[in-house]
N, C-alpha and C positions, 0 to 999 in steps of 0.2 A: 367553368369548372364547378361541379356539384359540391355542395357543402358536405363536409365530412364531420359529423358530430363527435367522432372518436379521436379526431386529430389532436385536439387540445389535450386530451387525456394521455395520448401516446407521447406527446412532447413533454408534458409534466413528468411522466414516468422516466423518460430518458434523462431529464434534468436532475431528478431525484437520485438516479443511479450514478450519474456523473458527480453529484454532490457527495455521495457515499465515498467514492474514490478520493475526492479532494479532502473530505473530513478525515479519512484514514491517514492520508499522507501528512496533513497538517498536525495530526495527533502525534506522529512520529517525531516531528520537530519540537513539539511542546513537551514531550517526554513525561507524560503523566498517565501511567497505566495501572488500571485496577479492573476488577470484574465488571463494573458498570461500563467502563470504557469498552471492554471486549464485547459486551452485549449490545453496545450501541453501533458496532461495526459488523459483528459476525453472528450467525445463528448459533444455537447451542452446540451443534455438531460441525460448525464451520472449520474449514481447513485453510492454513496458510502454507505456501510452498515457496522455498527459496533455495538456490543452489547449495547453500551451506547448511540446510536443515529445514525443518517444517514443524508444524504443530497442528494437532486435531482437537477441536472443541474449545469452548470458552474456559473451562477449568484449566488453569495453568497458562492460558494465552498471554495474560498480562505479564507474568514473570518471564515467560519465554521472550516476549518482545522487549521487556526492560533489559534482559541480559544481552540481547542482540544489539540494542541501541546504546547500551551502557558502555560500549567500547569507544564512544565518541564524546568529545566535549560538547559539540553542537552539530546539528545536521540541517540541511536545507533541501527539501524535495520539491521539484517542479514537474508537473505532469502536463501533457498536451496530447492532442489528437485522439481524444476519447471517442471511441466508437461503441455505441450502445444499441443493442438489438433487444427489444422487449417483445415477449410473447406471453400475453396475459399477465400472470403473477410471477413470471420468471424472466430473467434478463441475462444476457451475456455482455461483457464489457472488455475492451482492450484498448491499449494506448501506449504511449511512450513516457519515459520518466528519466530525468537527470537528477541524481542525488549527489550532493556535496557533503563530505564528512570532514570535520575538523578533529585532528588527533587530540588526545587528552592533554598533551603538553605542546609546547611550541615547536618541538623538534619531531619530525621534519617540518619545515616551514610550508612545504607543499601539502595541499589538501588531497584527500583521496576522493576521486569522482567516479561515478558509475553511471553508465547509460543502460537503462533497462527497458524491456518490453514488459507490460503487465497484461494479464488476462484473468478473467474470473467469471463466476456465475453468482447471481444474487436472486433472492426471492423477496416478494412483498410479504411482510409480516404485519401484525396488528400495530407494531411500533414503527413501521416504515420498512424501507428496503434494507436488507442485511446480506452480507456475503455468505454463501455456502462454501465458496472456494475462491481464493485469491492467490495467484502465482506470479512471481517475478522471474524473468529470464535475463541474465546479464548479457549484454551485447558488447560492451567495451568498458575498460577501466583506464584510469590515468592516476598516477601517483602511487604512494606507498599504502598497501592494504593493512588492515589491523594485524598485529602479531609480527609484522615485518619491521617495525620501527627499531632502529638501532642495529639492524642486521646489515652488514656490508658484504657484498660479493666482490672481494678484491682479487 
């Protein structure tokens, strides 16, 4: 097999984009959002899409994310099956995600879990890879979603 001088560079790019996904998900569990955080994950015009809403651009991304994640006492996000396709300074990524959410109080005792597919686009910037778009698609849920705590369907 002939030596491919670009193979190592392509592997490094794929790993850096995979790391971008993992850093973003870990930051959700750490719940520390500010403009520096947003710029470490998204381009200035980056878009986040979720079935319950979305946000465009770094300005306001931290407060949008804090409001979204503030519904929970704690969260735990685990991603797998990252598929990264790099084309020069652009990349597409997709994979699977299981997110466990703990309600603000102990009732209900049951956690809310979501199985998602994620997909997005990233670009290489002077500061490293950043999302131009990241979208989550809910595949399944289990437990009581936010806003439904204490509601009984008798």
